[in-house]
Backbone as ProteinMPNN parsed JSONL, in Angstrom:
{"seq_chain_A": "MSLENLGLEYIDIYYIHNPEMQLSELSANEFYHRLSKAFEVLEGFVRAGRIRMYGTATWDGYRLDAYDPNRLSLRRVIQAAEAVTVGTQHYFRIIQLPINIYMPEAAILQNQELNGGWVSLLHAAEGMGIHVMSSATLLQAHTLKESKLFSFPLLDNLSNSIACREIQIIRSLQGVTTSLVGMKTVKHVQENLQLLKVPELNPEDAQQIIAEFA", "coords_chain_A": {"N_chain_A": [[0.827, -1.198, 0.0], [1.955, 1.227, 0.812], [3.94, 1.568, -1.163], [2.329, 1.87, -3.405], [0.912, 4.197, -2.698], [2.997, 6.031, -2.654], [3.858, 5.941, -5.224], [6.006, 4.386, -6.068], [8.38, 1.859, -7.069], [9.976, 0.527, -5.338], [11.334, 0.795, -1.962], [14.098, 2.525, -0.697], [15.323, 2.322, 1.909], [14.185, 0.592, 4.703], [13.122, 1.13, 7.877], [13.063, -0.308, 11.139], [11.414, 1.013, 13.789], [12.546, 2.444, 16.742], [12.992, -0.081, 18.251], [14.076, -0.718, 20.714], [12.377, 0.022, 22.723], [10.888, -2.118, 23.49], [12.515, -3.618, 25.071], [12.189, -3.103, 27.753], [10.096, -4.647, 28.468], [10.543, -7.226, 27.69], [12.666, -10.14, 27.935], [16.178, -10.112, 27.134], [16.948, -12.187, 25.386], [14.475, -13.014, 24.3], [13.698, -10.656, 23.08], [15.675, -10.266, 21.028], [15.165, -12.542, 19.578], [12.575, -12.024, 18.595], [13.173, -9.778, 17.088], [14.744, -10.947, 15.155], [12.811, -12.472, 13.822], [11.304, -10.419, 12.688], [13.237, -9.382, 10.987], [13.435, -11.51, 9.254], [11.09, -11.31, 7.752], [11.62, -8.87, 6.488], [13.873, -9.5, 4.987], [12.631, -11.099, 3.139], [11.152, -9.14, 1.804], [13.242, -7.782, 0.572], [14.166, -9.749, -1.221], [11.933, -9.877, -2.819], [12.087, -7.504, -4.116], [10.967, -5.234, -3.074], [12.049, -3.609, -1.125], [15.323, -2.16, -0.652], [17.219, -2.334, 1.361], [17.431, -2.728, 4.968], [17.062, -1.467, 8.353], [17.639, -0.162, 11.689], [15.974, 2.457, 13.263], [16.588, 4.546, 15.828], [16.309, 5.992, 19.167], [17.167, 6.072, 21.966], [18.411, 3.56, 22.228], [21.058, 2.79, 21.158], [22.591, 4.525, 22.553], [22.945, 4.15, 25.223], [24.498, 3.206, 28.382], [26.914, 0.523, 28.607], [26.01, -1.603, 30.234], [23.362, -1.146, 30.643], [20.074, -2.349, 30.808], [18.341, -1.741, 28.731], [19.849, -1.171, 26.563], [20.788, -1.356, 23.136], [22.54, -3.886, 21.565], [24.708, -3.731, 18.996], [26.123, -5.814, 17.879], [24.554, -8.066, 18.582], [22.204, -7.407, 17.277], [22.99, -7.575, 14.608], [23.605, -10.298, 14.576], [21.04, -11.267, 14.825], [20.05, -10.771, 12.309], [21.761, -12.342, 10.797], [20.955, -14.842, 11.6], [18.746, -15.539, 10.125], [19.565, -15.699, 7.566], [21.171, -17.777, 6.588], [23.986, -18.823, 4.876], [23.722, -16.836, 2.999], [24.096, -13.32, 2.178], [23.108, -10.917, 4.512], [20.714, -8.16, 4.592], [20.635, -6.204, 6.488], [21.777, -3.194, 6.859], [22.088, -0.601, 7.834], [21.93, 1.958, 10.36], [20.184, 4.33, 12.382], [20.501, 7.12, 14.496], [20.368, 9.648, 17.109], [22.831, 12.134, 16.828], [24.574, 14.732, 17.997], [25.952, 17.868, 19.228], [25.09, 17.948, 21.853], [24.321, 15.416, 22.306], [26.423, 13.279, 22.202], [27.015, 10.594, 22.402], [27.287, 8.405, 20.594], [29.758, 8.779, 19.477], [31.592, 8.908, 21.574], [31.023, 7.275, 23.784], [31.892, 4.204, 25.076], [30.307, 1.564, 24.429], [29.747, -0.676, 22.948], [30.288, -3.985, 21.763], [33.221, -5.266, 20.292], [35.435, -7.333, 18.736], [36.196, -8.531, 21.164], [36.466, -6.417, 22.913], [35.439, -3.156, 24.224], [33.96, -0.552, 22.421], [33.153, 2.607, 20.806], [29.876, 3.335, 19.43], [30.017, 4.31, 16.777], [32.552, 3.423, 16.017], [32.203, 0.652, 16.248], [30.153, 0.198, 14.356], [31.414, 0.922, 11.963], [33.416, -1.01, 11.935], [31.885, -3.279, 11.599], [30.745, -2.991, 9.169], [28.459, -1.387, 8.835], [26.312, 1.2, 7.836], [25.878, 4.548, 9.078], [23.419, 6.837, 9.928], [23.029, 10.073, 11.105], [20.578, 11.371, 13.127], [18.613, 14.201, 14.257], [20.585, 16.192, 14.057], [20.806, 18.898, 14.54], [19.26, 18.962, 16.727], [16.537, 19.731, 16.634], [16.826, 22.491, 16.451], [17.612, 23.244, 19.0], [20.273, 23.375, 19.66], [21.276, 25.606, 18.496], [21.946, 27.897, 19.827], [24.405, 27.711, 20.853], [27.128, 29.268, 21.581], [29.731, 28.534, 21.968], [30.674, 27.212, 19.781], [31.951, 29.0, 18.193], [34.491, 29.131, 19.045], [36.352, 27.442, 17.984], [39.035, 27.236, 15.959], [39.276, 25.603, 13.691], [36.856, 25.686, 12.461], [36.593, 28.119, 11.359], [36.64, 28.64, 8.663], [34.128, 28.493, 7.76], [30.815, 29.907, 7.332], [29.209, 32.427, 9.386], [27.239, 30.917, 10.387], [25.818, 28.999, 12.855], [24.534, 26.601, 12.509], [25.758, 25.472, 10.211], [28.307, 25.042, 11.236], [27.836, 23.13, 13.203], [26.779, 20.992, 11.676], [28.997, 20.447, 10.116], [30.795, 19.387, 12.001], [29.484, 17.006, 12.848], [29.068, 15.559, 10.454], [31.646, 14.994, 9.838], [32.587, 13.1, 11.568], [34.174, 9.989, 12.197], [32.872, 7.28, 10.498], [30.262, 8.197, 10.202], [27.884, 8.393, 7.726], [25.787, 9.87, 6.706], [24.239, 12.926, 7.547], [21.311, 13.928, 8.93], [19.194, 16.676, 8.498], [16.712, 18.913, 9.427], [15.0, 21.333, 7.547], [13.344, 24.38, 7.129], [13.139, 26.581, 5.463], [13.969, 28.098, 2.271], [16.248, 29.632, 2.408], [17.696, 28.459, 4.53], [18.254, 25.964, 3.402], [19.878, 26.693, 1.209], [21.983, 27.872, 2.601], [23.031, 25.735, 4.129], [23.802, 24.029, 2.095], [26.149, 25.084, 1.249], [28.139, 23.772, 2.498], [28.862, 21.707, 0.881], [30.893, 22.623, -0.647], [33.026, 22.662, 0.973], [35.714, 20.903, 2.413], [35.425, 18.005, 4.51], [36.114, 17.888, 8.048], [39.154, 16.613, 9.516], [38.602, 13.417, 10.819], [39.541, 12.872, 13.44], [39.854, 15.417, 14.496], [37.218, 16.306, 14.487], [36.208, 14.522, 16.339], [37.55, 15.348, 18.657], [36.468, 17.894, 18.989], [33.7, 17.419, 19.427], [33.892, 16.018, 21.763], [34.419, 18.004, 23.558], [31.988, 18.897, 24.359], [30.88, 16.97, 25.852]], "CA_chain_A": [[0.0, 0.0, 0.0], [2.857, 2.378, 0.864], [4.558, 1.728, -2.47], [1.3, 2.401, -4.301], [0.635, 5.586, -2.323], [4.162, 6.845, -2.993], [4.145, 5.839, -6.649], [7.357, 3.852, -6.186], [8.52, 0.424, -7.264], [10.644, -0.009, -4.155], [11.806, 1.739, -0.959], [15.545, 2.342, -0.527], [15.634, 1.885, 3.268], [13.044, 0.362, 5.582], [13.589, 1.118, 9.262], [12.271, -0.686, 12.308], [11.502, 2.237, 14.58], [12.679, 2.36, 18.204], [12.719, -1.414, 18.798], [14.565, -0.841, 22.092], [11.3, 0.276, 23.671], [10.364, -3.406, 23.945], [13.441, -4.258, 26.003], [11.711, -2.933, 29.124], [9.028, -5.621, 28.695], [10.969, -8.557, 27.269], [14.047, -10.532, 28.216], [17.041, -9.825, 25.991], [16.887, -13.297, 24.437], [13.196, -12.966, 23.597], [13.718, -9.459, 22.24], [16.46, -10.476, 19.813], [14.453, -13.559, 18.804], [11.5, -11.347, 17.867], [13.806, -8.925, 16.097], [15.153, -11.838, 14.074], [11.606, -12.821, 13.055], [10.984, -9.232, 11.887], [14.242, -9.324, 9.931], [13.108, -12.555, 8.282], [10.091, -10.72, 6.861], [12.261, -7.834, 5.692], [14.712, -10.176, 3.998], [11.707, -11.494, 2.074], [10.84, -7.936, 1.032], [14.4, -7.515, -0.285], [14.151, -10.726, -2.312], [10.805, -9.551, -3.698], [12.363, -6.238, -4.779], [10.122, -4.167, -2.524], [12.97, -2.713, -0.429], [16.716, -2.425, -1.012], [17.917, -2.71, 2.588], [16.667, -2.361, 6.158], [17.883, -1.125, 9.505], [16.926, 0.273, 12.887], [15.997, 3.891, 13.569], [16.447, 4.509, 17.283], [16.563, 7.222, 19.914], [18.015, 5.786, 23.128], [18.976, 2.217, 22.265], [22.497, 2.692, 20.933], [23.259, 5.601, 23.284], [22.927, 3.826, 26.646], [25.687, 2.574, 28.934], [27.108, -0.862, 28.185], [25.277, -2.583, 31.034], [21.956, -0.758, 30.782], [19.261, -3.425, 30.242], [17.627, -1.288, 27.538], [20.819, -0.871, 25.501], [20.851, -2.221, 21.967], [23.858, -4.381, 21.181], [24.786, -3.827, 17.545], [26.581, -7.171, 17.561], [23.429, -8.993, 18.665], [21.255, -7.045, 16.221], [23.508, -8.179, 13.38], [23.429, -11.742, 14.703], [19.629, -11.554, 14.567], [19.909, -10.8, 10.85], [22.5, -13.507, 10.295], [20.236, -16.062, 11.973], [17.713, -15.868, 9.135], [20.158, -15.613, 6.23], [22.255, -18.758, 6.557], [24.532, -19.073, 3.547], [23.564, -15.67, 2.124], [24.43, -12.05, 2.813], [21.905, -10.225, 4.979], [20.544, -6.788, 4.117], [20.675, -5.232, 7.578], [22.935, -2.437, 6.409], [22.132, 0.796, 8.243], [21.275, 2.351, 11.602], [19.983, 5.768, 12.554], [20.397, 7.516, 15.896], [20.726, 11.056, 17.288], [24.218, 12.522, 17.11], [24.758, 16.177, 17.942], [26.908, 18.291, 20.252], [24.537, 17.666, 23.173], [24.082, 13.97, 22.371], [27.605, 12.783, 21.495], [27.326, 9.244, 22.886], [27.71, 7.492, 19.526], [31.173, 9.004, 19.17], [32.522, 8.893, 22.711], [30.678, 6.284, 24.805], [32.314, 2.854, 24.684], [29.209, 0.714, 24.885], [29.483, -1.733, 21.98], [31.288, -5.046, 21.738], [33.911, -5.496, 19.028], [36.704, -8.066, 18.854], [36.516, -8.812, 22.55], [36.595, -5.203, 23.725], [34.35, -2.19, 24.171], [34.266, 0.594, 21.573], [31.995, 3.465, 20.568], [28.928, 2.857, 18.422], [30.528, 4.619, 15.445], [33.677, 2.516, 15.776], [31.659, -0.684, 16.047], [29.415, 0.153, 13.089], [32.384, 0.914, 10.868], [34.083, -2.306, 11.945], [30.944, -4.316, 11.198], [30.247, -2.706, 7.833], [27.115, -0.814, 8.924], [26.223, 2.648, 7.609], [25.263, 5.301, 10.18], [22.789, 8.129, 9.684], [22.79, 10.838, 12.331], [19.349, 12.155, 13.185], [18.664, 15.299, 15.246], [21.904, 16.816, 13.962], [20.685, 20.207, 15.194], [18.362, 18.751, 17.86], [15.36, 20.584, 16.433], [17.288, 23.872, 16.646], [17.946, 23.523, 20.394], [21.717, 23.598, 19.809], [21.692, 26.751, 17.689], [22.356, 29.007, 20.692], [25.685, 27.325, 21.457], [28.162, 30.197, 21.117], [31.043, 27.891, 22.091], [31.084, 26.733, 18.47], [32.78, 30.008, 17.55], [35.814, 29.125, 19.683], [37.197, 26.419, 17.369], [39.626, 27.786, 14.728], [39.088, 24.703, 12.552], [35.556, 25.972, 11.848], [36.571, 29.516, 10.955], [36.477, 28.777, 7.213], [32.702, 28.425, 7.477], [30.111, 31.167, 7.544], [28.861, 32.668, 10.786], [26.098, 30.068, 10.697], [26.053, 27.945, 13.846], [24.041, 25.35, 11.932], [26.8, 24.912, 9.353], [29.402, 24.578, 12.076], [27.42, 21.875, 13.834], [26.692, 19.957, 10.651], [30.369, 20.121, 9.722], [31.368, 18.512, 13.025], [28.834, 15.691, 12.867], [29.296, 14.824, 9.202], [33.064, 14.646, 9.748], [32.92, 12.019, 12.499], [34.509, 8.709, 11.584], [31.787, 6.308, 10.47], [28.979, 8.808, 9.847], [27.747, 8.474, 6.274], [24.767, 10.874, 6.373], [23.703, 13.726, 8.651], [19.971, 14.392, 8.594], [18.927, 18.021, 9.009], [15.431, 19.471, 9.029], [15.105, 22.728, 7.094], [12.012, 24.902, 6.838], [13.155, 27.688, 4.515], [14.921, 28.011, 1.168], [17.484, 30.243, 2.886], [18.431, 27.466, 5.303], [18.749, 24.953, 2.463], [21.0, 27.287, 0.473], [23.08, 28.081, 3.545], [23.64, 24.456, 4.49], [24.408, 23.427, 0.911], [27.493, 25.625, 1.081], [29.083, 22.793, 3.045], [29.325, 20.833, -0.193], [32.1, 23.223, -1.204], [34.036, 22.664, 2.033], [36.126, 19.55, 2.807], [35.115, 17.607, 5.879], [37.218, 17.945, 8.995], [39.799, 15.358, 9.883], [37.733, 12.766, 11.807], [40.083, 13.013, 14.791], [39.551, 16.775, 14.942], [35.781, 16.327, 14.781], [36.046, 13.776, 17.585], [38.023, 16.199, 19.765], [35.537, 18.996, 19.186], [32.451, 16.962, 20.038], [34.203, 15.609, 23.129], [34.395, 19.212, 24.393], [30.624, 19.145, 24.831], [30.421, 15.79, 26.597]], "C_chain_A": [[0.868, 1.258, 0.0], [3.496, 2.629, -0.501], [3.568, 2.326, -3.458], [1.027, 3.868, -3.996], [1.762, 6.525, -2.744], [4.474, 6.844, -4.484], [5.536, 5.315, -6.922], [7.326, 2.346, -6.433], [9.16, -0.238, -6.049], [11.014, 1.135, -3.224], [13.288, 1.467, -0.726], [15.885, 1.754, 0.838], [14.337, 1.724, 4.052], [13.585, 0.243, 7.006], [12.567, 0.474, 10.197], [12.499, 0.413, 13.333], [11.515, 1.964, 16.078], [12.37, 0.971, 18.779], [13.117, -1.552, 20.261], [13.487, -0.591, 23.134], [10.731, -1.026, 24.233], [11.28, -4.1, 24.951], [13.008, -4.104, 27.457], [10.637, -3.962, 29.48], [9.446, -7.054, 28.413], [12.366, -8.863, 27.78], [14.874, -10.251, 26.964], [16.944, -10.936, 24.947], [15.594, -13.276, 23.634], [13.16, -11.771, 22.647], [14.461, -9.722, 20.938], [15.867, -11.588, 18.95], [13.35, -12.911, 17.975], [12.059, -10.426, 16.788], [14.233, -9.755, 14.888], [13.966, -12.229, 13.205], [11.176, -11.645, 12.173], [11.961, -9.113, 10.716], [13.959, -10.368, 8.846], [12.085, -12.046, 7.26], [10.746, -9.702, 5.931], [13.217, -8.414, 4.653], [13.853, -10.648, 2.826], [11.326, -10.319, 1.195], [11.994, -7.571, 0.094], [14.378, -8.46, -1.484], [13.049, -10.428, -3.317], [11.002, -8.225, -4.429], [11.557, -5.074, -4.255], [10.93, -3.164, -1.706], [14.391, -3.092, -0.847], [17.536, -2.88, 0.193], [17.032, -2.324, 3.761], [17.622, -2.076, 7.306], [17.021, -0.773, 10.697], [17.091, 1.775, 13.043], [15.652, 4.025, 15.043], [16.632, 5.896, 17.883], [17.536, 6.944, 21.054], [18.884, 4.539, 22.972], [20.481, 2.111, 22.136], [23.29, 3.713, 21.741], [23.374, 5.321, 24.779], [24.225, 3.156, 27.08], [25.716, 1.074, 28.62], [26.235, -1.848, 28.943], [23.848, -2.149, 31.349], [21.094, -1.827, 30.122], [18.51, -3.024, 28.978], [18.557, -0.917, 26.381], [20.666, -1.86, 24.354], [22.3, -2.608, 21.695], [23.88, -4.519, 19.671], [25.234, -5.221, 17.116], [25.415, -8.155, 17.563], [22.354, -8.676, 17.623], [21.702, -7.668, 14.895], [23.367, -9.694, 13.416], [21.984, -12.147, 14.452], [19.356, -11.601, 13.073], [20.603, -12.027, 10.265], [21.747, -14.801, 10.544], [19.197, -16.479, 10.935], [18.246, -15.793, 7.709], [21.338, -16.564, 6.121], [22.696, -18.992, 5.112], [24.382, -17.913, 2.58], [23.917, -14.409, 2.904], [23.15, -11.345, 3.247], [21.892, -8.789, 4.493], [20.261, -5.814, 5.253], [21.932, -4.412, 7.364], [23.083, -1.073, 7.07], [21.43, 1.01, 9.581], [21.164, 3.872, 11.635], [19.84, 6.067, 14.039], [20.782, 8.982, 16.024], [22.224, 11.215, 17.561], [24.291, 14.034, 16.927], [25.653, 16.586, 19.103], [26.396, 18.046, 21.664], [24.248, 16.177, 23.369], [25.215, 13.269, 21.616], [27.925, 11.308, 21.755], [27.85, 8.319, 21.797], [29.195, 7.593, 19.239], [32.095, 8.748, 20.351], [32.235, 7.818, 23.761], [31.045, 4.885, 24.326], [31.311, 1.842, 25.234], [28.87, -0.421, 23.927], [30.636, -2.725, 21.933], [31.896, -5.164, 20.342], [35.251, -6.154, 19.309], [37.148, -8.236, 20.301], [36.686, -7.606, 23.444], [35.384, -4.314, 23.574], [34.796, -0.963, 23.385], [33.008, 1.453, 21.426], [31.098, 2.856, 19.495], [29.465, 3.122, 17.012], [31.688, 3.705, 15.071], [33.164, 1.114, 15.463], [30.963, -0.801, 14.695], [30.372, 0.1, 11.907], [33.078, -0.445, 10.776], [33.201, -3.436, 11.47], [30.31, -4.053, 9.832], [28.839, -2.134, 7.793], [27.174, 0.691, 8.701], [25.505, 3.304, 8.792], [24.689, 6.609, 9.655], [22.597, 8.824, 11.023], [21.482, 11.6, 12.191], [19.542, 13.265, 14.214], [20.018, 15.992, 15.241], [21.927, 18.185, 14.624], [19.715, 20.159, 16.369], [17.17, 19.719, 17.805], [15.648, 22.041, 16.82], [17.662, 24.203, 18.085], [19.43, 23.824, 20.586], [22.184, 24.888, 19.137], [22.078, 27.984, 18.51], [23.734, 28.772, 21.299], [26.822, 28.183, 20.897], [29.559, 29.593, 21.188], [31.566, 27.413, 20.736], [31.943, 27.747, 17.722], [34.2, 30.037, 18.116], [36.77, 28.105, 19.075], [37.74, 26.936, 16.034], [39.395, 26.907, 13.493], [37.773, 24.967, 11.82], [35.488, 27.391, 11.286], [36.427, 29.71, 9.452], [35.017, 28.684, 6.792], [32.083, 29.793, 7.682], [29.867, 31.355, 9.04], [27.668, 31.831, 11.241], [26.488, 28.994, 11.717], [25.622, 26.602, 13.28], [25.115, 24.703, 11.071], [27.953, 24.351, 10.173], [29.052, 23.245, 12.748], [27.371, 20.738, 12.83], [28.09, 19.506, 10.236], [31.017, 19.167, 10.723], [30.798, 17.106, 12.904], [29.136, 14.909, 11.605], [30.747, 14.38, 9.05], [33.471, 13.511, 10.68], [33.175, 10.719, 11.751], [33.316, 7.77, 11.658], [30.421, 6.883, 10.139], [28.91, 8.953, 8.326], [26.753, 9.55, 5.853], [24.343, 11.601, 7.633], [22.356, 14.298, 8.222], [19.707, 15.736, 9.271], [17.558, 18.476, 8.513], [15.583, 20.944, 8.668], [13.735, 23.215, 6.64], [11.985, 25.966, 5.756], [14.191, 27.448, 3.419], [16.276, 28.577, 1.61], [18.327, 29.234, 3.649], [19.013, 26.387, 4.398], [19.978, 25.484, 1.73], [22.222, 27.464, 1.362], [23.801, 26.779, 3.845], [24.31, 23.775, 3.301], [25.803, 23.965, 0.642], [28.551, 24.661, 1.611], [29.603, 21.838, 1.976], [30.613, 21.342, -0.822], [33.274, 23.184, -0.229], [34.431, 21.228, 2.372], [35.694, 19.251, 4.242], [36.351, 17.79, 6.754], [37.931, 16.599, 9.051], [38.938, 14.699, 10.957], [38.228, 12.895, 13.245], [39.798, 14.401, 15.354], [38.07, 16.9, 15.302], [35.504, 15.625, 16.107], [36.449, 14.631, 18.781], [37.048, 17.33, 20.05], [34.265, 18.515, 19.89], [32.688, 16.508, 21.471], [34.201, 16.801, 24.093], [33.014, 19.485, 24.987], [30.089, 18.008, 25.691], [30.27, 16.106, 28.093]], "O_chain_A": [[0.579, 2.227, -0.702], [3.583, 3.774, -0.945], [3.929, 3.189, -4.258], [0.921, 4.689, -4.908], [1.519, 7.665, -3.141], [5.27, 7.658, -4.954], [6.185, 5.731, -7.882], [6.378, 1.656, -6.058], [8.919, -1.411, -5.766], [11.014, 2.299, -3.626], [13.692, 0.314, -0.573], [16.649, 0.793, 0.924], [13.492, 2.62, 4.059], [14.401, -0.63, 7.301], [11.362, 0.687, 10.061], [13.637, 0.709, 13.7], [10.606, 1.33, 16.613], [11.564, 0.859, 19.703], [12.574, -2.394, 20.977], [13.656, -0.948, 24.299], [10.16, -1.038, 25.324], [10.872, -5.058, 25.607], [13.417, -4.894, 28.308], [10.304, -4.132, 30.652], [8.781, -7.994, 28.847], [13.157, -7.953, 28.029], [14.331, -10.164, 25.863], [16.867, -10.654, 23.752], [15.611, -13.496, 22.423], [12.645, -11.874, 21.534], [13.942, -9.435, 19.86], [16.039, -11.585, 17.731], [13.202, -13.21, 16.791], [11.487, -10.308, 15.704], [14.101, -9.319, 13.744], [14.094, -12.311, 11.984], [10.733, -11.847, 11.043], [11.566, -8.785, 9.597], [14.215, -10.132, 7.665], [12.197, -12.314, 6.064], [10.463, -9.674, 4.733], [13.349, -7.868, 3.557], [14.281, -10.605, 1.672], [11.189, -10.468, -0.019], [11.773, -7.114, -1.027], [14.549, -8.029, -2.624], [13.197, -10.686, -4.511], [10.181, -7.856, -5.268], [11.464, -4.036, -4.91], [10.545, -2.0, -1.599], [14.634, -4.197, -1.333], [18.436, -3.71, 0.063], [16.004, -1.671, 3.58], [18.81, -2.392, 7.25], [15.822, -1.049, 10.716], [18.201, 2.301, 12.965], [14.553, 3.663, 15.464], [17.051, 6.838, 17.21], [18.619, 7.527, 21.097], [19.98, 4.476, 23.53], [21.121, 1.413, 22.923], [24.515, 3.771, 21.636], [23.854, 6.172, 25.527], [24.96, 2.61, 26.257], [24.678, 0.449, 28.4], [25.766, -2.829, 28.365], [23.201, -2.723, 32.224], [21.353, -2.186, 28.973], [18.081, -3.897, 28.223], [18.109, -0.414, 25.351], [20.444, -3.051, 24.571], [23.176, -1.747, 21.608], [23.147, -5.337, 19.115], [24.77, -5.742, 16.102], [25.294, -8.981, 16.658], [21.67, -9.58, 17.143], [20.888, -8.219, 14.154], [23.044, -10.31, 12.4], [21.719, -13.232, 13.933], [18.521, -12.383, 12.618], [20.087, -12.667, 9.349], [21.885, -15.756, 9.78], [18.812, -17.647, 10.876], [17.472, -15.82, 6.752], [22.393, -16.187, 5.611], [21.885, -19.317, 4.245], [24.863, -17.99, 1.449], [24.022, -14.43, 4.13], [22.22, -11.189, 2.456], [22.908, -8.26, 4.041], [19.719, -4.732, 5.029], [23.035, -4.877, 7.653], [24.116, -0.43, 6.888], [20.455, 0.328, 9.895], [21.939, 4.59, 11.004], [19.141, 5.352, 14.757], [21.455, 9.517, 15.142], [22.797, 10.527, 18.406], [24.091, 14.545, 15.825], [26.071, 15.734, 19.886], [27.198, 17.946, 22.593], [23.962, 15.739, 24.484], [25.003, 12.732, 20.528], [28.991, 10.829, 21.368], [28.761, 7.53, 22.045], [29.822, 6.624, 18.811], [33.262, 8.405, 20.158], [33.119, 7.484, 24.551], [30.563, 4.434, 23.287], [31.452, 1.338, 26.349], [27.828, -1.062, 24.068], [31.803, -2.352, 22.05], [31.182, -5.163, 19.339], [36.092, -5.608, 20.023], [38.329, -8.101, 20.62], [37.017, -7.752, 24.621], [34.422, -4.661, 22.889], [35.863, -0.402, 23.639], [31.928, 1.065, 21.872], [31.516, 1.972, 18.747], [29.378, 2.251, 16.146], [31.788, 3.264, 13.926], [33.634, 0.469, 14.526], [31.158, -1.779, 13.973], [30.171, -0.667, 10.966], [33.302, -0.965, 9.684], [33.703, -4.451, 10.987], [29.441, -4.805, 9.391], [28.103, -2.361, 6.833], [27.994, 1.379, 9.309], [24.64, 2.697, 9.423], [25.391, 7.392, 9.015], [22.066, 8.236, 11.964], [21.3, 12.378, 11.254], [20.525, 13.265, 14.956], [20.543, 16.341, 16.299], [22.937, 18.588, 15.2], [19.384, 21.196, 16.945], [16.849, 20.411, 18.771], [14.821, 22.717, 17.431], [18.001, 25.352, 18.369], [19.808, 24.46, 21.57], [23.366, 25.225, 19.204], [22.489, 28.999, 17.948], [24.18, 29.536, 22.154], [27.403, 27.856, 19.862], [30.479, 30.088, 20.536], [32.771, 27.23, 20.567], [32.591, 27.404, 16.733], [35.015, 30.867, 17.715], [37.875, 27.914, 19.582], [36.98, 27.063, 15.074], [39.326, 27.416, 12.374], [37.595, 24.522, 10.686], [34.443, 27.816, 10.794], [36.126, 30.814, 8.999], [34.701, 28.783, 5.606], [32.741, 30.723, 8.148], [30.278, 30.528, 9.853], [27.153, 32.015, 12.344], [27.38, 28.183, 11.467], [26.261, 25.581, 13.534], [25.359, 23.502, 11.191], [28.508, 23.304, 9.84], [29.89, 22.348, 12.839], [27.865, 19.643, 13.101], [28.329, 18.315, 10.032], [31.715, 18.234, 10.325], [31.546, 16.129, 12.863], [29.429, 13.715, 11.674], [31.053, 13.504, 8.242], [34.593, 13.012, 10.588], [32.475, 10.392, 10.793], [32.803, 7.492, 12.742], [29.502, 6.127, 9.823], [29.785, 9.569, 7.718], [26.864, 10.09, 4.752], [24.111, 10.978, 8.669], [22.278, 15.062, 7.26], [19.965, 15.906, 10.462], [17.28, 18.428, 7.315], [16.217, 21.708, 9.396], [13.053, 22.546, 5.864], [10.929, 26.236, 5.184], [15.155, 26.705, 3.604], [17.324, 28.057, 1.227], [19.538, 29.155, 3.443], [20.143, 25.944, 4.607], [20.998, 24.801, 1.643], [23.353, 27.237, 0.933], [25.031, 26.721, 3.82], [25.275, 23.03, 3.473], [26.562, 23.363, -0.117], [29.716, 24.728, 1.218], [30.66, 21.23, 2.143], [31.342, 20.58, -1.457], [34.379, 23.617, -0.557], [33.549, 20.401, 2.601], [35.613, 20.152, 5.076], [37.479, 17.841, 6.263], [37.368, 15.572, 8.674], [38.573, 15.363, 11.926], [37.422, 13.015, 14.169], [39.533, 14.548, 16.547], [37.716, 17.526, 16.302], [34.674, 16.073, 16.897], [35.764, 14.634, 19.804], [36.823, 17.688, 21.206], [33.81, 19.143, 20.846], [31.789, 16.6, 22.307], [34.004, 16.63, 25.297], [32.879, 20.202, 25.979], [28.97, 18.08, 26.198], [29.893, 15.232, 28.874]]}, "name": "protein", "num_of_chains": 1, "seq": "MSLENLGLEYIDIYYIHNPEMQLSELSANEFYHRLSKAFEVLEGFVRAGRIRMYGTATWDGYRLDAYDPNRLSLRRVIQAAEAVTVGTQHYFRIIQLPINIYMPEAAILQNQELNGGWVSLLHAAEGMGIHVMSSATLLQAHTLKESKLFSFPLLDNLSNSIACREIQIIRSLQGVTTSLVGMKTVKHVQENLQLLKVPELNPEDAQQIIAEFA"}
């Protein structure tokens, strides 16, 4: 029905929205079992040509401390996809979560398992071949009053726009493939598009800047 309403042959990305909300009601094992069953359906949609890939769009799940019972383990989420694609490559390819100067957990909080140790979500996603979209890049404009952004010389080649400075930081983080930004006016679109003419920051520099707000 959605494809018909949109006039499309397929959807590029299908997200399961905020699955972590169920962790407060289910055991971890039951949760990941149910997630695997949902992935099984989505794998069928890929085979049928109705979607190209799928992922999870979350708010808190990937941003919680390592031992928080409501934390999403990216490793276990991927295992849930692997469980229904024996012998074939799964199409769980992307995750979405808030990343901004006031919500920097994806870049600095070591809450994901990788190769026997604990690393940040962005580090883990890159190591596991998962694309990351940052949502709430400007936190619905709540971060636009942050004058501290004018104290970083590395951002001085940008306009006086705080929005551009914030977007530049987030899009430059290691492992971030897309930064989502809501824009209401043509002026804002034109202003933010100027970033296409500017090279991204060195990922290490972006990491140091966002850590200043932690």
